[in-house]
C-alpha positions as CSV (number, residue, x, y, z in Angstrom):
1,X,16.3,-42.0,6.5
2,X,14.4,-39.0,7.9
3,X,15.4,-38.0,11.4
4,X,13.9,-35.7,14.0
5,X,16.3,-32.8,14.6
6,X,18.0,-32.6,18.0
7,X,17.8,-29.1,19.5
8,X,19.5,-27.3,22.4
9,X,17.9,-25.6,25.4
10,X,17.2,-21.9,25.0
11,X,20.4,-19.8,25.5
12,X,20.6,-17.2,28.2
13,X,21.7,-14.3,25.9
14,X,20.7,-13.2,22.4
15,X,17.6,-15.3,21.9
16,X,17.1,-18.7,20.4
17,X,15.7,-19.6,17.0
18,X,14.2,-23.0,16.2
19,X,13.4,-23.9,12.5
20,X,11.1,-26.6,11.3
21,X,12.1,-29.3,8.9
22,X,9.4,-28.4,6.3
23,X,11.1,-25.1,5.6
24,X,14.3,-26.9,4.6
25,X,12.2,-29.1,2.2
26,X,10.5,-26.1,0.7
27,X,13.9,-24.4,0.2
28,X,15.1,-27.5,-1.7
29,X,12.0,-27.4,-3.9
30,X,12.7,-23.8,-4.9
31,X,16.3,-24.8,-6.1
32,X,15.0,-27.1,-8.9
33,X,11.7,-25.4,-9.7
34,X,11.8,-22.0,-11.4
35,X,8.1,-21.5,-10.7
36,X,8.5,-21.5,-6.9
37,X,10.0,-18.8,-4.8
38,X,10.5,-18.7,-1.0
39,X,9.9,-15.2,0.4
40,X,9.9,-14.3,4.1
41,X,6.8,-12.3,4.5
42,X,5.1,-12.2,8.0
43,X,5.7,-12.5,11.7
44,X,3.5,-13.1,14.7
45,X,4.2,-12.0,18.3
46,X,3.4,-14.5,21.1
47,X,3.0,-14.2,24.8
48,X,3.7,-17.8,25.8
49,X,2.1,-18.5,29.2
50,X,3.9,-19.2,32.4
51,X,5.2,-22.8,32.9
52,X,2.9,-23.6,35.9
53,X,0.3,-26.2,36.7
54,X,-3.3,-26.5,37.7
55,X,-4.1,-28.3,41.0
56,X,-5.4,-31.7,39.9
57,X,-7.0,-32.3,43.3
58,X,-9.1,-29.1,43.2
59,X,-9.1,-28.2,39.5
60,X,-10.7,-24.8,40.2
61,X,-8.4,-22.2,38.5
62,X,-8.8,-23.1,34.8
63,X,-6.0,-20.9,33.7
64,X,-4.1,-21.5,30.5
65,X,-0.6,-22.4,31.7
66,X,1.9,-24.3,29.7
67,X,2.1,-27.8,31.2
68,X,4.4,-30.4,29.8
69,X,3.2,-33.3,31.8
70,X,-0.3,-33.3,30.2
71,X,1.0,-35.5,27.2
72,X,1.1,-39.3,27.7
73,X,4.6,-39.6,26.2
74,X,6.0,-37.1,28.7
75,X,4.4,-39.0,31.6
76,X,5.7,-42.3,30.4
77,X,9.2,-40.7,30.1
78,X,9.2,-40.0,33.8
79,X,7.4,-36.7,34.2
80,X,8.9,-33.2,34.6
81,X,12.6,-32.4,35.2
82,X,13.9,-29.8,37.7
83,X,15.0,-27.4,34.9
84,X,12.1,-25.7,33.0
85,X,14.5,-25.1,30.1
86,X,14.9,-28.8,29.7
87,X,11.1,-29.5,30.0
88,X,10.4,-26.9,27.3
89,X,13.1,-28.3,24.9
90,X,12.2,-31.9,25.4
91,X,8.5,-31.3,24.8
92,X,9.1,-29.1,21.7
93,X,11.6,-31.6,20.3
94,X,9.9,-34.8,21.2
95,X,6.4,-33.7,20.4
96,X,6.2,-30.9,17.9
97,X,9.3,-31.6,15.8
98,X,8.9,-35.3,15.9
99,X,5.2,-35.1,14.9
100,X,6.1,-32.9,11.9
101,X,8.9,-35.2,10.8
102,X,6.7,-38.3,11.0
103,X,4.0,-36.6,8.8
104,X,6.3,-35.2,6.1
105,X,8.4,-38.4,5.9
106,X,5.4,-40.7,5.5
107,X,5.1,-42.3,2.0
108,X,1.5,-41.0,1.7
109,X,2.6,-37.4,2.2
110,X,1.6,-35.1,-0.7
111,X,4.9,-33.3,-1.6
112,X,3.3,-31.3,-4.4
113,X,1.3,-29.0,-2.1
114,X,2.8,-25.7,-1.2
115,X,1.0,-25.6,2.2
116,X,3.0,-27.4,4.9
117,X,1.7,-28.9,8.2
118,X,4.1,-26.9,10.3
119,X,1.8,-24.2,11.7
120,X,-0.9,-26.7,12.5
121,X,1.5,-29.0,14.3
122,X,2.9,-26.1,16.3
123,X,-0.5,-24.9,17.5
124,X,-1.6,-28.5,18.2
125,X,1.4,-28.8,20.5
126,X,0.4,-25.6,22.4
127,X,-3.2,-26.8,22.9
128,X,-2.1,-30.2,24.0
129,X,0.0,-28.4,26.7
130,X,-3.2,-26.5,27.8
131,X,-1.9,-23.1,26.5
132,X,-4.6,-22.4,23.9
133,X,-8.4,-22.2,23.9
134,X,-10.8,-20.7,21.3
135,X,-14.3,-19.5,20.6
136,X,-16.3,-18.8,17.4
137,X,-15.7,-15.4,15.8
138,X,-18.6,-13.0,16.0
139,X,-20.2,-11.1,13.1
140,X,-18.4,-8.0,14.3
141,X,-15.0,-9.9,13.9
142,X,-15.5,-12.0,10.8
143,X,-16.4,-10.4,7.5
144,X,-19.8,-11.5,6.1
145,X,-18.1,-12.4,2.8
146,X,-16.3,-15.4,4.6
147,X,-18.4,-18.5,4.1
148,X,-16.3,-20.9,6.3
149,X,-15.9,-20.8,10.1
150,X,-13.4,-18.5,11.7
151,X,-12.3,-18.5,15.3
152,X,-10.7,-16.3,18.0
153,X,-8.9,-17.0,21.2
154,X,-11.1,-16.9,24.3
155,X,-11.6,-13.4,25.8
156,X,-8.9,-12.3,28.1
157,X,-10.0,-12.8,31.8
158,X,-7.4,-12.2,34.5
159,X,-9.5,-12.8,37.6
160,X,-12.0,-15.3,38.9
161,X,-12.1,-19.1,38.6
162,X,-11.9,-19.3,34.8
163,X,-8.9,-17.2,33.7
164,X,-7.4,-16.9,30.3
165,X,-4.6,-14.9,28.8
166,X,-4.3,-14.6,25.1
167,X,-1.2,-16.1,23.5
168,X,-1.2,-14.7,19.9
169,X,-0.8,-10.9,20.3
170,X,0.3,-9.2,17.0
171,X,0.5,-9.8,13.3
172,X,3.2,-7.9,11.4
173,X,4.9,-8.0,8.0
174,X,8.6,-8.5,7.3
175,X,9.4,-5.5,5.2
176,X,13.1,-5.9,4.7
177,X,15.1,-9.0,3.6
178,X,18.8,-8.6,2.8
179,X,21.2,-11.1,1.3
180,X,24.8,-10.6,2.6
181,X,28.0,-12.0,1.3
182,X,30.9,-10.8,3.5
183,X,34.3,-12.3,4.3
184,X,33.4,-15.5,2.7
185,X,30.1,-15.9,4.7
186,X,26.8,-15.7,2.9
187,X,23.6,-15.3,4.9
188,X,20.1,-13.8,4.8
189,X,19.1,-10.9,7.1
190,X,15.5,-10.7,8.3
191,X,14.5,-7.4,9.8
192,X,11.5,-7.6,12.1
193,X,10.2,-4.2,13.2
194,X,7.4,-3.4,15.6
195,X,6.9,0.4,15.1
196,X,6.2,2.9,17.8
197,X,2.6,3.9,16.7
198,X,1.1,0.4,16.9
199,X,-0.5,-1.7,19.7
200,X,-1.6,-5.3,19.7
201,X,-3.7,-6.5,16.8
202,X,-7.3,-5.9,18.1
203,X,-8.7,-9.1,16.6
204,X,-6.8,-12.1,15.3
205,X,-8.8,-14.7,13.3
206,X,-7.9,-18.3,13.1
207,X,-8.9,-20.9,10.4
208,X,-9.2,-24.7,10.8
209,X,-7.3,-26.0,7.8
210,X,-7.8,-29.6,6.6
211,X,-6.1,-31.3,3.6
212,X,-4.7,-34.6,2.6
213,X,-1.7,-34.3,4.8
214,X,-3.5,-33.1,8.0
215,X,-7.2,-33.9,8.4
216,X,-9.6,-35.2,11.1
217,X,-9.4,-38.7,12.5
218,X,-5.7,-39.1,11.4
219,X,-3.4,-41.5,13.1
220,X,0.4,-40.7,12.8
221,X,2.2,-43.9,13.8
222,X,5.6,-43.7,15.4
223,X,8.3,-46.3,14.7
224,X,9.6,-46.9,18.2
225,X,9.7,-45.4,21.7
226,X,12.3,-43.0,20.3
227,X,11.9,-40.0,18.1
228,X,12.1,-40.7,14.4
229,X,15.5,-41.9,13.2
230,X,17.0,-42.2,16.8
231,X,17.7,-45.2,19.0
232,X,19.2,-46.2,22.3
233,X,22.7,-45.5,20.9
234,X,21.9,-41.9,20.1
235,X,23.5,-39.4,22.4
236,X,21.9,-35.9,22.7
237,X,24.6,-33.1,22.8
238,X,23.1,-31.9,26.1
239,X,22.1,-35.2,27.4
240,X,18.3,-34.6,26.9
241,X,15.8,-37.4,26.5
242,X,15.0,-38.5,23.0
243,X,11.9,-40.6,23.9
244,X,8.9,-39.6,21.7
245,X,6.1,-37.7,23.4
246,X,3.1,-39.5,21.8
247,X,-0.5,-38.6,22.4
248,X,-0.9,-42.3,23.4
249,X,2.3,-44.1,24.3
250,X,1.7,-47.4,26.0
251,X,-1.3,-49.4,27.1
252,X,-2.7,-47.9,30.3
253,X,-4.0,-49.6,33.5
254,X,-7.0,-47.4,34.4
255,X,-10.6,-48.6,34.7
256,X,-12.1,-46.4,32.0
257,X,-11.9,-46.5,28.2
258,X,-8.4,-46.9,26.8
259,X,-7.1,-47.4,30.4
260,X,-7.8,-43.9,31.8
261,X,-9.3,-43.2,35.2
262,X,-11.1,-40.1,33.8
263,X,-13.0,-40.7,30.5
264,X,-12.4,-37.2,29.2
265,X,-8.7,-38.0,28.8
266,X,-9.6,-40.5,26.0
267,X,-10.2,-37.6,23.6
268,X,-9.0,-39.6,20.6
269,X,-11.8,-42.2,21.2
270,X,-9.6,-45.3,21.5
271,X,-11.2,-48.6,22.2
272,X,-10.5,-50.7,25.3
273,X,-8.0,-52.2,25.2
274,X,-6.4,-49.9,22.6
275,X,-5.0,-51.4,19.4
276,X,-2.7,-48.5,18.8
277,X,0.3,-47.3,20.8
278,X,3.2,-45.0,20.0
279,X,1.0,-42.7,17.9
280,X,-0.2,-39.1,17.5
281,X,-3.8,-38.3,16.7
282,X,-5.7,-35.4,15.1
283,X,-9.1,-34.4,16.4
284,X,-11.7,-37.1,15.7
285,X,-14.5,-36.4,13.1
286,X,-14.2,-32.6,12.7
287,X,-11.7,-29.7,13.2
288,X,-14.2,-26.9,13.9
289,X,-15.4,-27.6,17.4
290,X,-14.6,-24.9,20.0
291,X,-15.7,-27.1,22.9
292,X,-13.2,-27.7,25.7
293,X,-12.7,-30.8,27.9
294,X,-11.6,-30.7,31.5
295,X,-9.0,-33.5,31.6
296,X,-7.2,-35.1,34.6
297,X,-4.5,-37.7,34.4
298,X,-3.2,-39.8,37.4
299,X,0.0,-41.8,37.9
300,X,-1.9,-45.0,38.7
301,X,-2.9,-45.3,35.0
302,X,0.7,-45.4,33.7
303,X,3.3,-48.1,33.8
304,X,6.4,-45.9,34.4
305,X,5.3,-42.5,35.6
306,X,8.5,-41.8,37.5
307,X,8.0,-38.6,39.6
308,X,4.6,-37.9,38.0
309,X,1.7,-37.8,40.4
310,X,-1.2,-36.1,38.6
311,X,-2.0,-33.3,36.2
312,X,-5.1,-31.3,35.1
313,X,-5.7,-29.1,32.1
314,X,-8.4,-27.7,29.8
315,X,-8.0,-29.1,26.3
316,X,-9.5,-27.4,23.2
317,X,-11.1,-29.5,20.5
318,X,-10.2,-27.1,17.7
319,X,-7.6,-28.5,15.3
320,X,-5.9,-27.6,12.0
321,X,-5.2,-24.2,13.7
322,X,-3.8,-21.5,11.4
323,X,-3.6,-17.7,11.6
324,X,-5.8,-15.9,9.1
325,X,-3.5,-13.2,7.4
326,X,-6.2,-12.0,4.9
327,X,-7.2,-8.5,6.0
328,X,-10.4,-8.8,3.9
329,X,-11.7,-11.4,6.2
330,X,-11.7,-9.0,9.2
331,X,-15.0,-7.2,9.6
332,X,-13.4,-4.4,11.6
333,X,-11.2,-3.7,8.7
334,X,-13.7,-4.2,5.9
335,X,-16.3,-2.0,7.7
336,X,-13.9,1.0,8.2
337,X,-13.1,3.0,5.1
338,X,-9.9,4.4,6.7
339,X,-8.4,1.0,7.3
340,X,-7.4,-1.5,4.5
341,X,-4.5,-3.5,6.0
342,X,-3.6,-5.3,9.2
343,X,-0.7,-2.9,9.9
344,X,-3.2,0.0,9.8
345,X,-5.5,-2.1,12.0
346,X,-2.6,-2.3,14.5
347,X,-2.5,1.5,14.7
348,X,-6.2,2.1,15.1
349,X,-8.0,3.2,18.3
350,X,-8.9,-0.4,19.1
351,X,-5.2,-1.4,19.5
352,X,-3.8,-1.5,23.0
353,X,-0.4,-2.0,24.7
354,X,0.7,-5.6,25.2
355,X,3.6,-7.9,26.2
356,X,5.3,-10.6,24.2
357,X,8.2,-13.1,24.6
358,X,8.4,-15.0,21.3
359,X,8.2,-14.4,17.6
360,X,6.9,-16.8,14.9
361,X,8.5,-16.2,11.5
362,X,6.5,-17.0,8.3
363,X,7.4,-17.3,4.6
364,X,5.4,-17.4,1.4
365,X,5.7,-20.2,-1.1
366,X,5.1,-18.1,-4.2
367,X,3.9,-19.9,-7.3
368,X,5.1,-17.7,-10.1
369,X,2.8,-19.4,-12.7
370,X,-0.3,-19.5,-10.6
371,X,-0.8,-17.0,-7.7
372,X,-3.8,-19.0,-6.4
373,X,-1.3,-21.7,-5.3
374,X,0.7,-19.2,-3.2
375,X,0.7,-20.2,0.5
376,X,2.0,-18.9,3.8
377,X,3.9,-21.3,6.0
378,X,5.6,-21.2,9.4
379,X,9.4,-21.1,9.2
380,X,10.4,-21.1,12.9
381,X,10.1,-19.6,16.4
382,X,12.3,-17.1,18.1
383,X,12.4,-17.2,21.9
384,X,13.6,-13.8,23.1
385,X,15.1,-15.2,26.3
386,X,15.6,-18.5,28.1
387,X,13.2,-19.8,30.8
388,X,13.5,-18.2,34.3
389,X,12.8,-20.9,36.9
390,X,10.3,-20.3,39.7
391,X,9.0,-22.4,42.6
392,X,6.0,-23.5,40.4
393,X,7.8,-23.8,37.1
394,X,9.1,-20.9,35.1
395,X,8.4,-18.2,32.5
396,X,10.0,-16.6,29.5
397,X,10.9,-12.9,30.1
398,X,8.2,-10.6,28.6
399,X,8.8,-7.4,26.8
400,X,6.2,-4.6,27.0
401,X,5.0,-2.8,23.9
402,X,3.5,0.5,24.7
403,X,1.2,2.3,22.3
404,X,1.4,6.1,22.4
405,X,-1.6,7.6,24.3
406,X,-2.7,11.0,23.0
407,X,-4.9,11.6,26.0
408,X,-2.4,10.9,28.8
409,X,0.7,11.9,26.8
410,X,2.3,8.5,27.4
411,X,5.1,7.8,24.9
412,X,5.2,4.6,22.9
413,X,8.2,2.3,22.2
414,X,9.3,0.2,19.3
415,X,11.3,-3.1,18.8
416,X,13.6,-4.2,16.1
417,X,15.0,-7.7,15.7
418,X,17.5,-8.9,13.1
419,X,17.8,-12.6,12.4
420,X,20.7,-13.9,10.3
421,X,20.1,-17.2,8.5
422,X,22.7,-19.3,6.8
423,X,22.8,-22.8,5.6
424,X,25.8,-24.9,6.8
425,X,26.8,-27.9,4.6
426,X,30.0,-28.7,6.4
427,X,30.8,-32.5,6.6
428,X,29.4,-34.0,9.7
429,X,27.4,-30.9,10.7
430,X,25.0,-30.5,7.9
431,X,21.9,-28.6,8.9
432,X,20.4,-25.2,9.4
433,X,22.3,-22.7,11.6
434,X,20.5,-19.6,12.8
435,X,22.4,-16.7,14.3
436,X,20.7,-14.0,16.3
437,X,22.7,-10.7,16.1
438,X,23.9,-9.5,19.5
439,X,23.5,-5.9,18.3
440,X,19.9,-6.1,17.4
441,X,18.9,-2.8,19.1
442,X,21.9,-0.9,17.6
443,X,21.3,-2.2,14.1
444,X,17.6,-1.4,14.1
445,X,18.4,2.0,15.6
446,X,20.5,2.7,12.6
447,X,17.7,1.5,10.3
448,X,15.2,3.7,12.1
449,X,17.4,6.7,11.7
450,X,17.8,6.0,8.0
451,X,14.0,5.7,7.7
452,X,13.5,9.0,9.4
453,X,16.0,10.6,7.0
454,X,14.1,9.0,4.1
455,X,10.9,10.6,5.4
456,X,12.5,14.0,5.6
457,X,13.8,13.6,2.1
458,X,10.3,12.7,0.9
459,X,9.0,16.0,2.4
460,X,11.8,17.9,0.6
461,X,10.9,16.2,-2.7
462,X,7.3,17.2,-2.2
463,X,8.2,20.8,-1.6
464,X,10.5,20.7,-4.6
465,X,7.7,19.4,-6.7
466,X,5.7,22.6,-6.0
467,X,8.7,24.8,-6.8
468,X,9.3,22.9,-10.1
469,X,5.7,23.4,-11.1
470,X,6.1,27.2,-10.5
471,X,9.3,27.2,-12.6
472,X,7.6,25.4,-15.4
473,X,4.9,28.1,-15.5
474,X,7.6,30.8,-15.6
475,X,9.6,28.9,-18.2
476,X,6.5,28.7,-20.4
477,X,6.1,32.4,-20.2
478,X,9.7,33.0,-21.3
479,X,9.3,30.5,-24.2
480,X,6.1,32.2,-25.4
481,X,8.0,35.5,-25.4
482,X,10.9,34.0,-27.4
483,X,8.6,32.3,-29.8
484,X,6.9,35.7,-30.6
485,X,10.3,37.0,-31.9
486,X,10.3,35.2,-35.2
487,X,13.2,36.9,-37.1
488,X,16.3,39.1,-36.6
489,X,14.6,41.7,-38.8
490,X,11.9,42.0,-36.2
491,X,14.4,42.7,-33.5
492,X,16.2,45.3,-35.7
493,X,12.9,47.1,-36.3
494,X,12.2,47.2,-32.5
495,X,15.7,48.6,-31.8
496,X,15.2,51.3,-34.5
497,X,11.9,52.3,-33.0
498,X,13.4,52.6,-29.5
499,X,16.3,54.7,-30.9
500,X,13.8,57.1,-32.5
501,X,11.9,57.4,-29.2
502,X,15.1,58.2,-27.3
503,X,16.1,60.9,-29.9
504,X,12.6,62.5,-29.6
505,X,12.9,62.5,-25.8
506,X,16.2,64.2,-26.1
507,X,14.7,66.9,-28.2
508,X,11.8,67.3,-25.7
509,X,14.1,67.7,-22.8
510,X,16.6,69.9,-24.5
511,X,15.4,72.9,-22.5
512,X,15.6,73.0,-18.7
513,X,12.3,74.8,-18.7
514,X,10.6,71.9,-20.5
515,X,11.9,69.4,-17.9
516,X,10.7,71.7,-14.9
517,X,7.3,72.1,-16.5
518,X,7.0,68.3,-16.9
519,X,7.9,67.7,-13.2
520,X,5.3,70.3,-12.1
521,X,2.7,68.7,-14.2
522,X,3.5,65.2,-12.8
523,X,3.3,66.6,-9.3
524,X,-0.2,68.0,-9.9
525,X,-1.4,64.8,-11.4
526,X,0.0,62.7,-8.6
527,X,-1.7,64.9,-6.0
528,X,-5.0,64.5,-8.0
529,X,-4.5,60.7,-7.8
530,X,-3.9,61.0,-4.0
531,X,-7.2,62.9,-3.8
532,X,-9.1,60.1,-5.7
533,X,-9.3,61.9,-9.0
534,X,-7.9,60.5,-12.2
535,X,-6.9,63.1,-14.8
536,X,-8.4,62.6,-18.3
537,X,-4.9,62.5,-19.6
538,X,-4.3,59.4,-17.6
539,X,-7.7,57.8,-18.1
540,X,-6.4,55.5,-20.7
541,X,-4.1,53.7,-18.2
542,X,-6.8,52.5,-15.8
543,X,-7.3,49.3,-17.8
544,X,-4.1,47.9,-16.3
545,X,-5.9,47.8,-12.9
546,X,-7.7,44.4,-12.7
547,X,-9.7,42.7,-10.0
548,X,-8.5,39.4,-8.5
549,X,-9.7,36.9,-5.8
550,X,-11.3,38.9,-3.0
551,X,-10.8,42.3,-4.7
552,X,-13.4,44.1,-6.9
553,X,-12.6,47.1,-9.1
554,X,-15.3,49.8,-9.9
555,X,-14.6,52.2,-12.8
556,X,-18.2,53.4,-13.4
557,X,-17.4,56.9,-12.1
558,X,-15.4,58.9,-14.7
559,X,-11.8,59.6,-13.7
560,X,-12.1,57.5,-10.6
561,X,-11.2,53.9,-9.6
562,X,-12.9,52.3,-6.6
563,X,-11.1,49.2,-5.1
564,X,-13.1,47.1,-2.7
565,X,-12.3,44.0,-0.5
566,X,-15.1,41.5,-0.6
567,X,-13.4,38.9,1.7
568,X,-15.5,38.3,4.8
569,X,-14.2,36.9,8.1
570,X,-15.4,33.4,7.2
571,X,-16.2,31.5,4.1
572,X,-19.2,29.4,5.2
573,X,-18.9,25.8,4.1
574,X,-21.9,23.7,3.0
575,X,-22.0,20.3,4.9
576,X,-23.4,17.2,3.2
577,X,-24.1,13.8,4.6
578,X,-23.0,10.6,2.9
579,X,-26.0,10.7,0.7
580,X,-25.0,14.2,-0.6
581,X,-28.0,15.8,1.2
582,X,-27.2,19.1,2.9
583,X,-27.1,19.1,6.7
584,X,-29.3,21.8,8.1
585,X,-31.4,22.6,11.3
586,X,-34.3,20.9,9.5
587,X,-32.1,18.0,8.4
588,X,-29.6,17.5,11.2
589,X,-26.8,14.8,11.1
590,X,-27.8,11.6,12.9
591,X,-24.7,10.7,15.1
592,X,-26.3,7.4,16.2
593,X,-24.8,5.3,13.4
594,X,-21.7,3.2,13.2
595,X,-19.8,5.7,11.1
596,X,-21.4,9.2,11.0
597,X,-19.8,11.2,8.0
598,X,-19.8,14.8,6.8
599,X,-18.5,15.9,3.4
600,X,-17.7,19.6,2.5
601,X,-15.6,21.6,0.0
602,X,-12.7,23.7,1.0
603,X,-13.0,27.4,0.1
604,X,-10.6,30.2,-0.1
605,X,-9.1,32.0,2.9
606,X,-10.6,31.2,6.3
607,X,-13.5,28.6,6.3
608,X,-16.2,27.9,8.9
609,X,-18.2,24.6,9.1
610,X,-21.3,24.8,11.3
611,X,-23.1,21.5,12.0
612,X,-26.5,20.6,13.3
613,X,-26.6,17.1,15.0
614,X,-29.0,14.8,16.8
615,X,-28.7,11.7,19.0
616,X,-25.8,10.2,20.9
617,X,-22.7,9.3,18.7
618,X,-22.3,5.5,18.1
619,X,-19.0,6.0,16.3
620,X,-16.3,8.6,15.6
621,X,-17.6,11.5,13.6
622,X,-15.5,11.6,10.3
623,X,-15.4,15.0,8.4
624,X,-14.0,14.8,4.9
625,X,-12.7,18.1,3.5
626,X,-12.6,18.2,-0.4
627,X,-9.5,20.1,-1.5
628,X,-9.7,19.2,-5.2
629,X,-10.4,22.7,-6.5
630,X,-9.0,24.8,-3.7
631,X,-5.7,23.5,-2.2
632,X,-4.6,24.1,1.3
633,X,-2.2,27.0,1.9
634,X,0.2,27.5,4.8
635,X,-1.6,29.3,7.6
636,X,-5.1,28.7,6.1
637,X,-7.7,27.9,8.9
638,X,-10.9,26.0,9.0
639,X,-13.1,26.6,12.1
640,X,-15.5,23.8,13.2
641,X,-18.5,24.8,15.3
642,X,-21.9,23.3,16.2
643,X,-25.4,24.9,16.3
644,X,-26.3,22.5,19.1
645,X,-24.5,20.4,21.6
646,X,-22.9,17.3,19.9
647,X,-23.4,14.3,22.0
648,X,-20.1,12.6,21.3
649,X,-19.8,10.5,24.5
650,X,-16.7,8.4,24.2
651,X,-16.3,9.0,20.5
652,X,-13.9,11.3,18.7
653,X,-14.0,13.7,15.8
654,X,-11.6,12.9,12.9
655,X,-10.9,15.3,10.0
656,X,-9.6,13.9,6.6
657,X,-8.4,15.7,3.5
658,X,-6.3,15.2,0.3
659,X,-9.4,14.2,-1.7
660,X,-7.4,13.9,-5.0
661,X,-4.7,11.8,-3.3
662,X,-1.8,14.2,-4.0
663,X,0.2,12.4,-1.3
664,X,-0.5,9.0,-3.0
665,X,-2.3,7.6,0.1
666,X,-5.7,7.3,-1.6
667,X,-8.8,9.6,-1.6
668,X,-9.0,11.4,1.7
669,X,-6.0,9.5,2.8
670,X,-4.6,12.3,5.0
671,X,-5.8,12.3,8.6
672,X,-5.5,16.0,9.4
673,X,-6.5,15.8,13.0
674,X,-8.2,13.6,15.7
675,X,-10.2,15.6,18.3
676,X,-10.5,13.3,21.2
677,X,-13.8,13.3,23.3
678,X,-12.0,14.7,26.3
679,X,-11.2,17.9,24.3
680,X,-14.9,18.4,23.2
681,X,-16.8,20.9,25.3
682,X,-20.5,21.5,25.4
683,X,-20.4,23.7,22.3
684,X,-16.9,23.2,21.0
685,X,-15.0,25.6,18.8
686,X,-12.1,24.0,17.0
687,X,-9.6,25.6,14.6
688,X,-7.8,23.3,12.1
689,X,-4.7,25.1,10.8
690,X,-2.5,24.1,7.8
691,X,1.2,24.5,8.9
692,X,2.8,23.3,5.7
693,X,1.1,23.2,2.3
694,X,2.1,20.5,-0.2
695,X,3.0,17.9,2.4
696,X,-0.3,18.7,4.3
697,X,0.7,19.0,7.9
698,X,-1.8,20.4,10.4
699,X,-2.3,21.4,14.0
700,X,-5.6,22.1,15.8
701,X,-6.5,24.5,18.6
702,X,-9.4,24.0,21.0
703,X,-10.7,27.6,21.2
704,X,-13.6,26.5,23.4
């Protein structure tokens, strides 16, 4: 028989990881199905709210605390305990884990689907505790290609009567998964890395997912007052309650529908008297409502309230809640040519510093035969610390994630977590055991050092690529010379000719007078060359003097060679808008668009780009420098100036290059520089300087 797992309270050191039963089922499915593969893929950082409570007598704060006495089953079990660690554990075990186990063990459950109910159950638990509220996503947040509704958490408000602090802060990818077999122990290592350059995910979309296993107007019936598979004889290892926390536990005694004193508490639309007890309910009728209900519950309505007096919370009507991991559904990503992934979105100007105290770990159920059936499911939750008690409840210690600030010079920080997972099949203790490495910081530090060395190696390889290309050219020249020598007879003829020339020269220089005459003649001709006159006897040699880039050769005057430098101080670049129309004083660039863009070709030597602009900038000015024909050289400079005052306001100027994607980051994938608005004067003069060719590193100077 299926049983709800018994879990322990969060440990004081090293973090605590809780897994969901569905993940174990999915792992079992992969063992006997070659078309299915379980791959750890994503993680989400949470800032779980404080364990506090709204005043039920006043009900004027409206903040999203985590309140564990808002669920009927918790009230009927006697209300809150003194230890917030116990309150958290009992609520998570007796509500979330028990609800999941009841759903997946039901005979009507569809085991063929790759999408589990775990994530939806977890977020339902949070909203039933009053921790989560939502609003509809705007057209600036949801891509226009998405035809179904999307949602965001309520806007963050930290003052006033209706406060809200966002819970879901960051979406990341699990880049490294390692399988270890050491000293007879086999386990899987998950590396969760939050890099230095990122901030919180600016916008996080949610979907309301409905299927045969989790849909509107669903009743999940419990089997008794205890969680599934447990009874009065069951002893919890830590002595915690094992009474199920149902949405509706026992018949109530209040005067309003279903026995409540306040009608809003009957969100499941039960009749009076109710015909259903010991049950969970999904949202009636639809999953996509973002309305909230102000709910109060009082002890007089319950048979055995224990120490419970009253509670108040704001309950969201949204259900089937799931994080949207598809970057294409985010308008702020789809509308920005420089961003294509959520990790890049995390490093954009919109990302800010944040705090977190928990991590959700996700895995993909990959269908090898049909990628359309691949799904992303919630595996478990990592609490970074236990709950610190306060006079009003408690909180989980938060860790600040700072994003580097180029304006103030504030440094950023990074976090690394390693989770070791192993499956224990020992008799009497079968289950999933999760180990959190006590040396997380040290291990990730070594990994970060290794990553830095890999980056340095990549730069060395790029420089070597340029040197190898030069060697190939020189080798080709040598091969051509060798190929021109077809036979040994040819070489013998060449040697004979050289020997004849040496013998003739010996005869010519047999007399000392002849040698002195030759020296005097050479002196006269060298002096003539110094005076700018070429002797007629040397005229035939002038053909070896050829002009090159920036140099012209004039041989029109007999017996003279004129060498001229035609390189001016600046090579003037031609600016084009995104319609390939040249930008001039008569056709200035309109800055009052979402993404003003300028395209220009890189020339040889020092370049100057002069721009004519109009209107106040509505977005950052992006300048794309085409280096397809002329490649950047170390020390090469491009000067950026304006013929009129650019009204940049709070917007920045960004310069991109590497048009042919020599660095394999896509066309114009190299951000050479970002000139912040605070560095832009009335008529700025900006020099962009290449400090290392090949790898394309740049610095910029604000001349004015």
